[in-house]
PDB file of N, H, CA, C and O in Angstrom:
ATOM      1  N   MET A   1     -44.458 158.286  16.878  1.00  0.00           N
ATOM      2  CA  MET A   1     -44.115 157.745  17.928  1.00  0.00           C
ATOM      3  C   MET A   1     -44.992 156.554  18.858  1.00  0.00           C
ATOM      4  O   MET A   1     -45.754 156.799  19.794  1.00  0.00           O
ATOM      5  N   LYS A   2     -44.645 155.234  18.311  1.00  0.00           N
ATOM      6  H   LYS A   2     -44.027 155.036  17.550  1.00  0.00           H
ATOM      7  CA  LYS A   2     -45.242 154.700  19.392  1.00  0.00           C
ATOM      8  C   LYS A   2     -44.996 154.224  20.867  1.00  0.00           C
ATOM      9  O   LYS A   2     -43.880 154.407  21.354  1.00  0.00           O
ATOM     10  N   LYS A   3     -45.841 153.710  21.491  1.00  0.00           N
ATOM     11  H   LYS A   3     -46.747 153.562  21.095  1.00  0.00           H
ATOM     12  CA  LYS A   3     -46.412 153.959  22.915  1.00  0.00           C
ATOM     13  C   LYS A   3     -45.173 152.600  23.101  1.00  0.00           C
ATOM     14  O   LYS A   3     -44.803 151.622  22.452  1.00  0.00           O
ATOM     15  N   VAL A   4     -44.934 153.102  24.081  1.00  0.00           N
ATOM     16  H   VAL A   4     -45.235 153.897  24.608  1.00  0.00           H
ATOM     17  CA  VAL A   4     -43.376 151.501  24.722  1.00  0.00           C
ATOM     18  C   VAL A   4     -44.614 150.364  25.205  1.00  0.00           C
ATOM     19  O   VAL A   4     -45.812 150.610  25.347  1.00  0.00           O
ATOM     20  N   ASN A   5     -44.109 149.430  25.345  1.00  0.00           N
ATOM     21  H   ASN A   5     -43.136 149.230  25.229  1.00  0.00           H
ATOM     22  CA  ASN A   5     -45.338 148.227  25.448  1.00  0.00           C
ATOM     23  C   ASN A   5     -44.353 147.713  26.978  1.00  0.00           C
ATOM     24  O   ASN A   5     -43.163 147.407  27.035  1.00  0.00           O
ATOM     25  N   GLU A   6     -45.679 147.793  28.408  1.00  0.00           N
ATOM     26  H   GLU A   6     -46.646 148.042  28.362  1.00  0.00           H
ATOM     27  CA  GLU A   6     -45.388 147.966  29.000  1.00  0.00           C
ATOM     28  C   GLU A   6     -44.614 146.046  28.886  1.00  0.00           C
ATOM     29  O   GLU A   6     -44.084 145.710  29.945  1.00  0.00           O
ATOM     30  N   LYS A   7     -44.579 145.211  28.012  1.00  0.00           N
ATOM     31  H   LYS A   7     -45.009 145.484  27.151  1.00  0.00           H
ATOM     32  CA  LYS A   7     -43.911 143.882  28.539  1.00  0.00           C
ATOM     33  C   LYS A   7     -42.766 144.467  28.261  1.00  0.00           C
ATOM     34  O   LYS A   7     -42.706 145.358  29.109  1.00  0.00           O
ATOM     35  N   ILE A   8     -42.389 144.493  28.003  1.00  0.00           N
ATOM     36  H   ILE A   8     -42.437 143.769  27.315  1.00  0.00           H
ATOM     37  CA  ILE A   8     -40.707 144.572  27.533  1.00  0.00           C
ATOM     38  C   ILE A   8     -40.075 144.477  29.006  1.00  0.00           C
ATOM     39  O   ILE A   8     -40.608 144.531  30.114  1.00  0.00           O
ATOM     40  N   THR A   9     -38.600 144.298  28.563  1.00  0.00           N
ATOM     41  H   THR A   9     -38.167 144.255  27.663  1.00  0.00           H
ATOM     42  CA  THR A   9     -38.029 142.860  29.339  1.00  0.00           C
ATOM     43  C   THR A   9     -37.238 144.727  29.918  1.00  0.00           C
ATOM     44  O   THR A   9     -37.197 145.826  29.364  1.00  0.00           O
ATOM     45  N   LEU A  10     -36.638 144.071  31.563  1.00  0.00           N
ATOM     46  H   LEU A  10     -36.671 143.179  32.013  1.00  0.00           H
ATOM     47  CA  LEU A  10     -35.670 145.645  31.826  1.00  0.00           C
ATOM     48  C   LEU A  10     -34.778 145.179  31.116  1.00  0.00           C
ATOM     49  O   LEU A  10     -34.900 145.971  30.182  1.00  0.00           O
ATOM     50  N   GLU A  11     -33.582 144.201  30.665  1.00  0.00           N
ATOM     51  H   GLU A  11     -33.482 143.557  31.424  1.00  0.00           H
ATOM     52  CA  GLU A  11     -32.781 144.492  29.923  1.00  0.00           C
ATOM     53  C   GLU A  11     -32.802 145.410  27.976  1.00  0.00           C
ATOM     54  O   GLU A  11     -31.865 145.974  27.410  1.00  0.00           O
ATOM     55  N   GLU A  12     -34.165 145.203  27.506  1.00  0.00           N
ATOM     56  H   GLU A  12     -34.926 144.745  27.966  1.00  0.00           H
ATOM     57  CA  GLU A  12     -34.634 145.583  26.058  1.00  0.00           C
ATOM     58  C   GLU A  12     -34.678 147.416  26.870  1.00  0.00           C
ATOM     59  O   GLU A  12     -33.966 148.408  26.711  1.00  0.00           O
ATOM     60  N   ALA A  13     -35.822 147.141  27.685  1.00  0.00           N
ATOM     61  H   ALA A  13     -36.401 146.336  27.815  1.00  0.00           H
ATOM     62  CA  ALA A  13     -35.288 148.605  28.075  1.00  0.00           C
ATOM     63  C   ALA A  13     -34.895 149.955  27.880  1.00  0.00           C
ATOM     64  O   ALA A  13     -35.163 151.002  27.291  1.00  0.00           O
ATOM     65  N   PHE A  14     -33.628 149.038  29.187  1.00  0.00           N
ATOM     66  H   PHE A  14     -33.410 148.187  29.666  1.00  0.00           H
ATOM     67  CA  PHE A  14     -32.349 149.609  29.149  1.00  0.00           C
ATOM     68  C   PHE A  14     -31.484 150.252  28.019  1.00  0.00           C
ATOM     69  O   PHE A  14     -31.036 151.396  27.941  1.00  0.00           O
ATOM     70  N   GLU A  15     -31.330 148.705  26.773  1.00  0.00           N
ATOM     71  H   GLU A  15     -31.694 147.776  26.836  1.00  0.00           H
ATOM     72  CA  GLU A  15     -31.321 149.093  25.492  1.00  0.00           C
ATOM     73  C   GLU A  15     -31.969 150.500  24.956  1.00  0.00           C
ATOM     74  O   GLU A  15     -31.307 151.531  24.836  1.00  0.00           O
ATOM     75  N   GLU A  16     -32.606 150.447  24.816  1.00  0.00           N
ATOM     76  H   GLU A  16     -33.144 149.609  24.913  1.00  0.00           H
ATOM     77  CA  GLU A  16     -33.238 151.365  24.208  1.00  0.00           C
ATOM     78  C   GLU A  16     -33.292 152.958  24.546  1.00  0.00           C
ATOM     79  O   GLU A  16     -33.180 153.978  23.866  1.00  0.00           O
ATOM     80  N   LEU A  17     -33.604 152.571  26.455  1.00  0.00           N
ATOM     81  H   LEU A  17     -33.695 151.742  27.008  1.00  0.00           H
ATOM     82  CA  LEU A  17     -32.444 154.459  27.270  1.00  0.00           C
ATOM     83  C   LEU A  17     -31.193 154.338  26.414  1.00  0.00           C
ATOM     84  O   LEU A  17     -31.306 155.035  25.406  1.00  0.00           O
ATOM     85  N   ASP A  18     -30.464 153.926  26.455  1.00  0.00           N
ATOM     86  H   ASP A  18     -30.372 153.359  27.274  1.00  0.00           H
ATOM     87  CA  ASP A  18     -29.074 153.852  25.792  1.00  0.00           C
ATOM     88  C   ASP A  18     -29.920 154.693  23.707  1.00  0.00           C
ATOM     89  O   ASP A  18     -30.135 155.742  23.100  1.00  0.00           O
ATOM     90  N   GLU A  19     -29.981 153.826  23.643  1.00  0.00           N
ATOM     91  H   GLU A  19     -29.807 152.974  24.136  1.00  0.00           H
ATOM     92  CA  GLU A  19     -30.336 154.054  22.048  1.00  0.00           C
ATOM     93  C   GLU A  19     -30.600 155.848  22.132  1.00  0.00           C
ATOM     94  O   GLU A  19     -30.104 156.866  21.647  1.00  0.00           O
ATOM     95  N   LEU A  20     -31.292 155.607  22.721  1.00  0.00           N
ATOM     96  H   LEU A  20     -31.694 154.781  23.115  1.00  0.00           H
ATOM     97  CA  LEU A  20     -32.638 157.181  22.496  1.00  0.00           C
ATOM     98  C   LEU A  20     -31.407 158.519  22.756  1.00  0.00           C
ATOM     99  O   LEU A  20     -31.194 159.468  22.001  1.00  0.00           O
ATOM    100  N   VAL A  21     -30.697 158.188  24.135  1.00  0.00           N
ATOM    101  H   VAL A  21     -30.869 157.417  24.749  1.00  0.00           H
ATOM    102  CA  VAL A  21     -29.750 158.841  24.727  1.00  0.00           C
ATOM    103  C   VAL A  21     -28.758 159.060  23.682  1.00  0.00           C
ATOM    104  O   VAL A  21     -28.165 160.098  23.386  1.00  0.00           O
ATOM    105  N   LYS A  22     -28.689 157.944  23.202  1.00  0.00           N
ATOM    106  H   LYS A  22     -29.170 157.101  23.443  1.00  0.00           H
ATOM    107  CA  LYS A  22     -27.461 158.458  21.424  1.00  0.00           C
ATOM    108  C   LYS A  22     -27.498 159.316  20.706  1.00  0.00           C
ATOM    109  O   LYS A  22     -26.609 160.132  20.462  1.00  0.00           O
ATOM    110  N   ILE A  23     -28.651 159.229  20.227  1.00  0.00           N
ATOM    111  H   ILE A  23     -29.373 158.566  20.425  1.00  0.00           H
ATOM    112  CA  ILE A  23     -29.770 159.492  19.523  1.00  0.00           C
ATOM    113  C   ILE A  23     -29.266 160.976  19.476  1.00  0.00           C
ATOM    114  O   ILE A  23     -28.519 161.476  18.635  1.00  0.00           O
ATOM    115  N   MET A  24     -30.065 161.792  20.989  1.00  0.00           N
ATOM    116  H   MET A  24     -30.672 161.385  21.672  1.00  0.00           H
ATOM    117  CA  MET A  24     -29.761 163.080  20.881  1.00  0.00           C
ATOM    118  C   MET A  24     -29.126 163.956  21.202  1.00  0.00           C
ATOM    119  O   MET A  24     -29.308 165.153  20.977  1.00  0.00           O
ATOM    120  N   GLU A  25     -27.696 163.067  22.186  1.00  0.00           N
ATOM    121  H   GLU A  25     -27.548 162.095  22.369  1.00  0.00           H
ATOM    122  CA  GLU A  25     -26.315 162.952  21.925  1.00  0.00           C
ATOM    123  C   GLU A  25     -25.753 163.651  21.092  1.00  0.00           C
ATOM    124  O   GLU A  25     -25.185 164.743  21.121  1.00  0.00           O
ATOM    125  N   ASN A  26     -26.043 162.652  20.081  1.00  0.00           N
ATOM    126  H   ASN A  26     -26.504 161.765  20.057  1.00  0.00           H
ATOM    127  CA  ASN A  26     -25.354 162.921  18.520  1.00  0.00           C
ATOM    128  C   ASN A  26     -25.217 163.037  17.398  1.00  0.00           C
ATOM    129  O   ASN A  26     -24.483 162.677  16.477  1.00  0.00           O
ATOM    130  N   SER A  27     -26.640 164.011  17.748  1.00  0.00           N
ATOM    131  H   SER A  27     -27.236 164.304  18.495  1.00  0.00           H
ATOM    132  CA  SER A  27     -27.582 163.984  16.071  1.00  0.00           C
ATOM    133  C   SER A  27     -28.144 165.459  16.189  1.00  0.00           C
ATOM    134  O   SER A  27     -28.020 165.802  17.364  1.00  0.00           O
ATOM    135  N   GLU A  28     -28.620 166.297  15.555  1.00  0.00           N
ATOM    136  H   GLU A  28     -28.721 166.018  14.600  1.00  0.00           H
ATOM    137  CA  GLU A  28     -28.895 167.599  15.102  1.00  0.00           C
ATOM    138  C   GLU A  28     -30.079 167.163  14.893  1.00  0.00           C
ATOM    139  O   GLU A  28     -30.390 167.144  13.702  1.00  0.00           O
ATOM    140  N   ILE A  29     -31.420 166.542  16.146  1.00  0.00           N
ATOM    141  H   ILE A  29     -31.167 166.557  17.114  1.00  0.00           H
ATOM    142  CA  ILE A  29     -32.834 166.449  14.565  1.00  0.00           C
ATOM    143  C   ILE A  29     -33.191 167.988  16.046  1.00  0.00           C
ATOM    144  O   ILE A  29     -32.497 168.524  16.910  1.00  0.00           O
ATOM    145  N   PRO A  30     -34.682 168.126  15.556  1.00  0.00           N
ATOM    146  CA  PRO A  30     -35.616 168.797  15.511  1.00  0.00           C
ATOM    147  C   PRO A  30     -35.936 168.737  16.442  1.00  0.00           C
ATOM    148  O   PRO A  30     -36.237 167.575  16.718  1.00  0.00           O
ATOM    149  N   LEU A  31     -36.183 169.916  17.821  1.00  0.00           N
ATOM    150  H   LEU A  31     -35.938 170.860  17.597  1.00  0.00           H
ATOM    151  CA  LEU A  31     -36.725 170.443  18.748  1.00  0.00           C
ATOM    152  C   LEU A  31     -38.509 169.457  18.646  1.00  0.00           C
ATOM    153  O   LEU A  31     -39.491 169.750  19.328  1.00  0.00           O
ATOM    154  N   GLU A  32     -38.456 168.599  17.866  1.00  0.00           N
ATOM    155  H   GLU A  32     -37.658 168.360  17.312  1.00  0.00           H
ATOM    156  CA  GLU A  32     -40.167 168.575  18.025  1.00  0.00           C
ATOM    157  C   GLU A  32     -40.105 166.235  18.947  1.00  0.00           C
ATOM    158  O   GLU A  32     -40.669 165.481  19.741  1.00  0.00           O
ATOM    159  N   GLN A  33     -38.645 166.352  17.655  1.00  0.00           N
ATOM    160  H   GLN A  33     -38.187 166.964  17.010  1.00  0.00           H
ATOM    161  CA  GLN A  33     -38.841 164.853  17.533  1.00  0.00           C
ATOM    162  C   GLN A  33     -37.713 165.209  18.654  1.00  0.00           C
ATOM    163  O   GLN A  33     -38.732 165.748  19.085  1.00  0.00           O
ATOM    164  N   ALA A  34     -36.700 165.444  19.517  1.00  0.00           N
ATOM    165  H   ALA A  34     -35.872 165.005  19.167  1.00  0.00           H
ATOM    166  CA  ALA A  34     -35.692 165.632  20.621  1.00  0.00           C
ATOM    167  C   ALA A  34     -37.565 165.436  21.954  1.00  0.00           C
ATOM    168  O   ALA A  34     -37.231 166.354  22.702  1.00  0.00           O
ATOM    169  N   PHE A  35     -38.164 165.226  22.217  1.00  0.00           N
ATOM    170  H   PHE A  35     -38.435 164.480  21.610  1.00  0.00           H
ATOM    171  CA  PHE A  35     -39.178 165.674  23.216  1.00  0.00           C
ATOM    172  C   PHE A  35     -40.800 164.564  22.714  1.00  0.00           C
ATOM    173  O   PHE A  35     -41.925 164.587  23.212  1.00  0.00           O
ATOM    174  N   ASP A  36     -40.241 163.707  21.566  1.00  0.00           N
ATOM    175  H   ASP A  36     -39.327 163.688  21.161  1.00  0.00           H
ATOM    176  CA  ASP A  36     -41.225 163.020  21.421  1.00  0.00           C
ATOM    177  C   ASP A  36     -39.793 161.449  22.218  1.00  0.00           C
ATOM    178  O   ASP A  36     -39.706 160.294  22.635  1.00  0.00           O
ATOM    179  N   HIS A  37     -38.974 162.822  21.884  1.00  0.00           N
ATOM    180  H   HIS A  37     -39.044 163.760  21.546  1.00  0.00           H
ATOM    181  CA  HIS A  37     -37.280 160.642  22.208  1.00  0.00           C
ATOM    182  C   HIS A  37     -37.723 161.042  24.141  1.00  0.00           C
ATOM    183  O   HIS A  37     -37.877 160.214  25.040  1.00  0.00           O
ATOM    184  N   TYR A  38     -37.785 162.004  24.198  1.00  0.00           N
ATOM    185  H   TYR A  38     -37.660 162.676  23.468  1.00  0.00           H
ATOM    186  CA  TYR A  38     -37.698 162.480  26.031  1.00  0.00           C
ATOM    187  C   TYR A  38     -38.650 161.629  26.644  1.00  0.00           C
ATOM    188  O   TYR A  38     -38.340 160.875  27.565  1.00  0.00           O
ATOM    189  N   LYS A  39     -40.029 161.729  26.084  1.00  0.00           N
ATOM    190  H   LYS A  39     -40.282 162.342  25.335  1.00  0.00           H
ATOM    191  CA  LYS A  39     -41.213 161.482  26.431  1.00  0.00           C
ATOM    192  C   LYS A  39     -41.143 159.180  26.237  1.00  0.00           C
ATOM    193  O   LYS A  39     -41.460 158.228  26.951  1.00  0.00           O
ATOM    194  N   LYS A  40     -40.692 159.328  25.206  1.00  0.00           N
ATOM    195  H   LYS A  40     -40.434 160.100  24.626  1.00  0.00           H
ATOM    196  CA  LYS A  40     -40.767 158.100  24.985  1.00  0.00           C
ATOM    197  C   LYS A  40     -39.476 157.490  26.365  1.00  0.00           C
ATOM    198  O   LYS A  40     -39.785 156.613  27.172  1.00  0.00           O
ATOM    199  N   GLY A  41     -38.533 157.957  26.357  1.00  0.00           N
ATOM    200  H   GLY A  41     -38.282 158.669  25.701  1.00  0.00           H
ATOM    201  CA  GLY A  41     -37.624 158.036  27.469  1.00  0.00           C
ATOM    202  C   GLY A  41     -38.324 157.666  28.662  1.00  0.00           C
ATOM    203  O   GLY A  41     -38.531 156.487  28.950  1.00  0.00           O
ATOM    204  N   MET A  42     -38.793 158.880  29.548  1.00  0.00           N
ATOM    205  H   MET A  42     -38.625 159.838  29.314  1.00  0.00           H
ATOM    206  CA  MET A  42     -39.760 158.881  29.906  1.00  0.00           C
ATOM    207  C   MET A  42     -40.416 157.836  31.234  1.00  0.00           C
ATOM    208  O   MET A  42     -40.345 157.776  32.462  1.00  0.00           O
ATOM    209  N   GLU A  43     -41.193 156.967  29.901  1.00  0.00           N
ATOM    210  H   GLU A  43     -41.251 157.016  28.904  1.00  0.00           H
ATOM    211  CA  GLU A  43     -41.920 156.047  29.341  1.00  0.00           C
ATOM    212  C   GLU A  43     -41.119 154.703  30.480  1.00  0.00           C
ATOM    213  O   GLU A  43     -41.484 154.293  31.582  1.00  0.00           O
ATOM    214  N   LEU A  44     -39.777 154.273  29.502  1.00  0.00           N
ATOM    215  H   LEU A  44     -39.480 154.607  28.607  1.00  0.00           H
ATOM    216  CA  LEU A  44     -39.247 153.616  30.057  1.00  0.00           C
ATOM    217  C   LEU A  44     -39.107 153.328  30.854  1.00  0.00           C
ATOM    218  O   LEU A  44     -39.450 152.260  31.360  1.00  0.00           O
ATOM    219  N   LEU A  45     -38.069 154.896  31.641  1.00  0.00           N
ATOM    220  H   LEU A  45     -37.791 155.764  31.229  1.00  0.00           H
ATOM    221  CA  LEU A  45     -37.677 154.853  32.715  1.00  0.00           C
ATOM    222  C   LEU A  45     -39.031 154.701  33.863  1.00  0.00           C
ATOM    223  O   LEU A  45     -38.673 154.584  35.035  1.00  0.00           O
ATOM    224  N   GLN A  46     -39.977 154.697  33.700  1.00  0.00           N
ATOM    225  H   GLN A  46     -40.269 154.792  32.748  1.00  0.00           H
ATOM    226  CA  GLN A  46     -41.927 154.221  34.452  1.00  0.00           C
ATOM    227  C   GLN A  46     -41.039 153.142  34.215  1.00  0.00           C
ATOM    228  O   GLN A  46     -40.067 152.866  34.918  1.00  0.00           O
ATOM    229  N   ILE A  47     -41.541 152.335  32.843  1.00  0.00           N
ATOM    230  H   ILE A  47     -42.330 152.559  32.272  1.00  0.00           H
ATOM    231  CA  ILE A  47     -41.386 150.588  33.640  1.00  0.00           C
ATOM    232  C   ILE A  47     -40.199 149.914  34.364  1.00  0.00           C
ATOM    233  O   ILE A  47     -40.023 148.892  35.027  1.00  0.00           O
ATOM    234  N   CYS A  48     -39.618 150.746  34.017  1.00  0.00           N
ATOM    235  H   CYS A  48     -39.762 151.576  33.478  1.00  0.00           H
ATOM    236  CA  CYS A  48     -37.532 149.956  34.493  1.00  0.00           C
ATOM    237  C   CYS A  48     -38.007 150.034  36.486  1.00  0.00           C
ATOM    238  O   CYS A  48     -37.580 149.272  37.353  1.00  0.00           O
ATOM    239  N   ASN A  49     -39.154 151.417  36.706  1.00  0.00           N
ATOM    240  H   ASN A  49     -39.501 152.036  36.001  1.00  0.00           H
ATOM    241  CA  ASN A  49     -38.584 151.599  37.830  1.00  0.00           C
ATOM    242  C   ASN A  49     -39.832 150.084  38.375  1.00  0.00           C
ATOM    243  O   ASN A  49     -39.615 149.103  39.086  1.00  0.00           O
ATOM    244  N   GLN A  50     -40.516 150.333  37.975  1.00  0.00           N
ATOM    245  H   GLN A  50     -40.693 151.130  37.397  1.00  0.00           H
ATOM    246  CA  GLN A  50     -42.195 149.430  37.635  1.00  0.00           C
ATOM    247  C   GLN A  50     -41.281 147.847  38.518  1.00  0.00           C
ATOM    248  O   GLN A  50     -41.329 147.395  39.662  1.00  0.00           O
ATOM    249  N   LYS A  51     -40.454 147.400  37.123  1.00  0.00           N
ATOM    250  H   LYS A  51     -40.415 147.767  36.194  1.00  0.00           H
ATOM    251  CA  LYS A  51     -39.760 145.865  36.905  1.00  0.00           C
ATOM    252  C   LYS A  51     -39.084 146.215  38.597  1.00  0.00           C
ATOM    253  O   LYS A  51     -39.554 145.481  39.467  1.00  0.00           O
ATOM    254  N   ILE A  52     -38.364 146.940  38.926  1.00  0.00           N
ATOM    255  H   ILE A  52     -37.982 147.536  38.220  1.00  0.00           H
ATOM    256  CA  ILE A  52     -37.439 146.945  40.301  1.00  0.00           C
ATOM    257  C   ILE A  52     -38.016 146.896  41.546  1.00  0.00           C
ATOM    258  O   ILE A  52     -37.574 146.438  42.600  1.00  0.00           O
ATOM    259  N   ASP A  53     -39.196 147.498  41.254  1.00  0.00           N
ATOM    260  H   ASP A  53     -39.554 147.871  40.398  1.00  0.00           H
ATOM    261  CA  ASP A  53     -40.140 147.793  42.240  1.00  0.00           C
ATOM    262  C   ASP A  53     -40.326 145.750  42.599  1.00  0.00           C
ATOM    263  O   ASP A  53     -39.958 144.950  43.460  1.00  0.00           O
ATOM    264  N   LEU A  54     -40.943 145.740  41.594  1.00  0.00           N
ATOM    265  H   LEU A  54     -41.242 146.390  40.895  1.00  0.00           H
ATOM    266  CA  LEU A  54     -41.360 144.107  41.762  1.00  0.00           C
ATOM    267  C   LEU A  54     -40.406 143.344  41.991  1.00  0.00           C
ATOM    268  O   LEU A  54     -40.563 142.376  42.735  1.00  0.00           O
ATOM    269  N   VAL A  55     -38.808 143.712  41.198  1.00  0.00           N
ATOM    270  H   VAL A  55     -38.681 144.499  40.594  1.00  0.00           H
ATOM    271  CA  VAL A  55     -38.076 142.164  41.708  1.00  0.00           C
ATOM    272  C   VAL A  55     -37.757 142.549  43.281  1.00  0.00           C
ATOM    273  O   VAL A  55     -37.935 141.523  43.937  1.00  0.00           O
ATOM    274  N   GLU A  56     -37.300 143.779  44.243  1.00  0.00           N
ATOM    275  H   GLU A  56     -37.155 144.613  43.710  1.00  0.00           H
ATOM    276  CA  GLU A  56     -37.200 143.969  44.951  1.00  0.00           C
ATOM    277  C   GLU A  56     -38.516 143.406  46.212  1.00  0.00           C
ATOM    278  O   GLU A  56     -38.385 142.743  47.241  1.00  0.00           O
ATOM    279  N   LYS A  57     -39.350 143.822  45.771  1.00  0.00           N
ATOM    280  H   LYS A  57     -39.457 144.360  44.935  1.00  0.00           H
ATOM    281  CA  LYS A  57     -40.309 142.536  46.567  1.00  0.00           C
ATOM    282  C   LYS A  57     -40.341 141.314  46.369  1.00  0.00           C
ATOM    283  O   LYS A  57     -40.929 140.591  47.173  1.00  0.00           O
ATOM    284  N   ASN A  58     -39.859 140.915  45.511  1.00  0.00           N
ATOM    285  H   ASN A  58     -39.381 141.502  44.858  1.00  0.00           H
ATOM    286  CA  ASN A  58     -39.710 139.185  45.575  1.00  0.00           C
ATOM    287  C   ASN A  58     -38.882 138.959  45.836  1.00  0.00           C
ATOM    288  O   ASN A  58     -38.887 137.734  45.712  1.00  0.00           O
ATOM    289  N   VAL A  59     -37.366 139.415  46.401  1.00  0.00           N
ATOM    290  H   VAL A  59     -37.363 140.410  46.501  1.00  0.00           H
ATOM    291  CA  VAL A  59     -36.188 139.015  46.028  1.00  0.00           C
ATOM    292  C   VAL A  59     -36.089 137.973  47.818  1.00  0.00           C
ATOM    293  O   VAL A  59     -36.367 138.560  48.863  1.00  0.00           O
ATOM    294  N   LEU A  60     -35.897 137.287  47.817  1.00  0.00           N
ATOM    295  H   LEU A  60     -35.671 136.810  46.968  1.00  0.00           H
ATOM    296  CA  LEU A  60     -35.287 135.806  49.454  1.00  0.00           C
ATOM    297  C   LEU A  60     -34.184 135.932  49.385  1.00  0.00           C
ATOM    298  O   LEU A  60     -33.236 135.568  48.689  1.00  0.00           O
ATOM    299  N   VAL A  61     -34.450 136.655  50.416  1.00  0.00           N
ATOM    300  H   VAL A  61     -35.220 136.951  50.981  1.00  0.00           H
ATOM    301  CA  VAL A  61     -32.738 135.510  51.314  1.00  0.00           C
ATOM    302  C   VAL A  61     -32.818 134.547  52.214  1.00  0.00           C
ATOM    303  O   VAL A  61     -33.662 134.388  53.095  1.00  0.00           O
ATOM    304  N   ILE A  62     -31.762 133.825  51.904  1.00  0.00           N
ATOM    305  H   ILE A  62     -31.076 133.954  51.188  1.00  0.00           H
ATOM    306  CA  ILE A  62     -31.170 133.084  52.384  1.00  0.00           C
ATOM    307  C   ILE A  62     -30.351 133.312  53.633  1.00  0.00           C
ATOM    308  O   ILE A  62     -29.190 133.706  53.517  1.00  0.00           O
ATOM    309  N   ASP A  63     -31.028 133.026  55.143  1.00  0.00           N
ATOM    310  H   ASP A  63     -31.971 132.705  55.237  1.00  0.00           H
ATOM    311  CA  ASP A  63     -30.597 132.955  56.560  1.00  0.00           C
ATOM    312  C   ASP A  63     -29.291 132.287  56.398  1.00  0.00           C
ATOM    313  O   ASP A  63     -28.795 131.882  55.346  1.00  0.00           O
ATOM    314  N   GLU A  64     -28.903 132.240  57.353  1.00  0.00           N
ATOM    315  H   GLU A  64     -29.305 132.568  58.208  1.00  0.00           H
ATOM    316  CA  GLU A  64     -27.437 131.376  57.831  1.00  0.00           C
ATOM    317  C   GLU A  64     -27.937 130.194  58.693  1.00  0.00           C
ATOM    318  O   GLU A  64     -27.187 129.706  59.539  1.00  0.00           O
ATOM    319  N   LYS A  65     -29.424 129.635  58.460  1.00  0.00           N
ATOM    320  H   LYS A  65     -30.033 130.031  57.774  1.00  0.00           H
ATOM    321  CA  LYS A  65     -30.652 128.388  59.490  1.00  0.00           C
ATOM    322  C   LYS A  65     -30.428 127.992  57.987  1.00  0.00           C
ATOM    323  O   LYS A  65     -29.678 127.024  58.113  1.00  0.00           O
ATOM    324  N   GLY A  66     -30.598 128.136  56.852  1.00  0.00           N
ATOM    325  H   GLY A  66     -31.207 128.922  56.749  1.00  0.00           H
ATOM    326  CA  GLY A  66     -30.967 128.122  55.504  1.00  0.00           C
ATOM    327  C   GLY A  66     -32.293 128.326  54.935  1.00  0.00           C
ATOM    328  O   GLY A  66     -32.753 128.194  53.801  1.00  0.00           O
ATOM    329  N   ASN A  67     -32.917 128.801  56.407  1.00  0.00           N
ATOM    330  H   ASN A  67     -32.543 128.909  57.329  1.00  0.00           H
ATOM    331  CA  ASN A  67     -34.532 129.733  55.972  1.00  0.00           C
ATOM    332  C   ASN A  67     -34.144 130.489  54.566  1.00  0.00           C
ATOM    333  O   ASN A  67     -33.149 131.121  54.211  1.00  0.00           O
ATOM    334  N   LEU A  68     -35.863 130.000  53.682  1.00  0.00           N
ATOM    335  H   LEU A  68     -36.671 129.487  53.971  1.00  0.00           H
ATOM    336  CA  LEU A  68     -35.602 131.886  52.721  1.00  0.00           C
ATOM    337  C   LEU A  68     -36.733 132.704  53.186  1.00  0.00           C
ATOM    338  O   LEU A  68     -37.891 132.286  53.188  1.00  0.00           O
ATOM    339  N   ASN A  69     -36.307 134.118  53.661  1.00  0.00           N
ATOM    340  H   ASN A  69     -35.367 134.457  53.659  1.00  0.00           H
ATOM    341  CA  ASN A  69     -36.801 135.426  53.321  1.00  0.00           C
ATOM    342  C   ASN A  69     -37.062 136.402  53.482  1.00  0.00           C
ATOM    343  O   ASN A  69     -36.210 137.056  54.083  1.00  0.00           O
ATOM    344  N   GLU A  70     -37.875 136.865  53.228  1.00  0.00           N
ATOM    345  H   GLU A  70     -38.567 136.334  52.740  1.00  0.00           H
ATOM    346  CA  GLU A  70     -38.362 137.917  52.246  1.00  0.00           C
ATOM    347  C   GLU A  70     -37.287 139.364  52.592  1.00  0.00           C
ATOM    348  O   GLU A  70     -37.027 140.023  53.599  1.00  0.00           O
ATOM    349  N   PHE A  71     -36.837 139.395  51.012  1.00  0.00           N
ATOM    350  H   PHE A  71     -37.049 138.860  50.195  1.00  0.00           H
ATOM    351  CA  PHE A  71     -35.500 140.389  51.977  1.00  0.00           C
ATOM    352  C   PHE A  71     -36.426 142.320  51.722  1.00  0.00           C
ATOM    353  O   PHE A  71     -35.899 143.325  52.198  1.00  0.00           O
TER     354      PHE A  71
END
């Protein structure tokens, strides 16, 4: 199993997670392969969380006076 690339976009990570879930739900795969998919999914979730945290820290809000403020 390949290591998850941290340069992956959030959208790509969500797509890969969706595919992993479909594989694990809809097929009878060996237990070892299921654990590999689970591990990759957890790595993808960690990357998603990091990217979402970064976006949340950088979100700017326009107040009623038109000034930009960090959220």
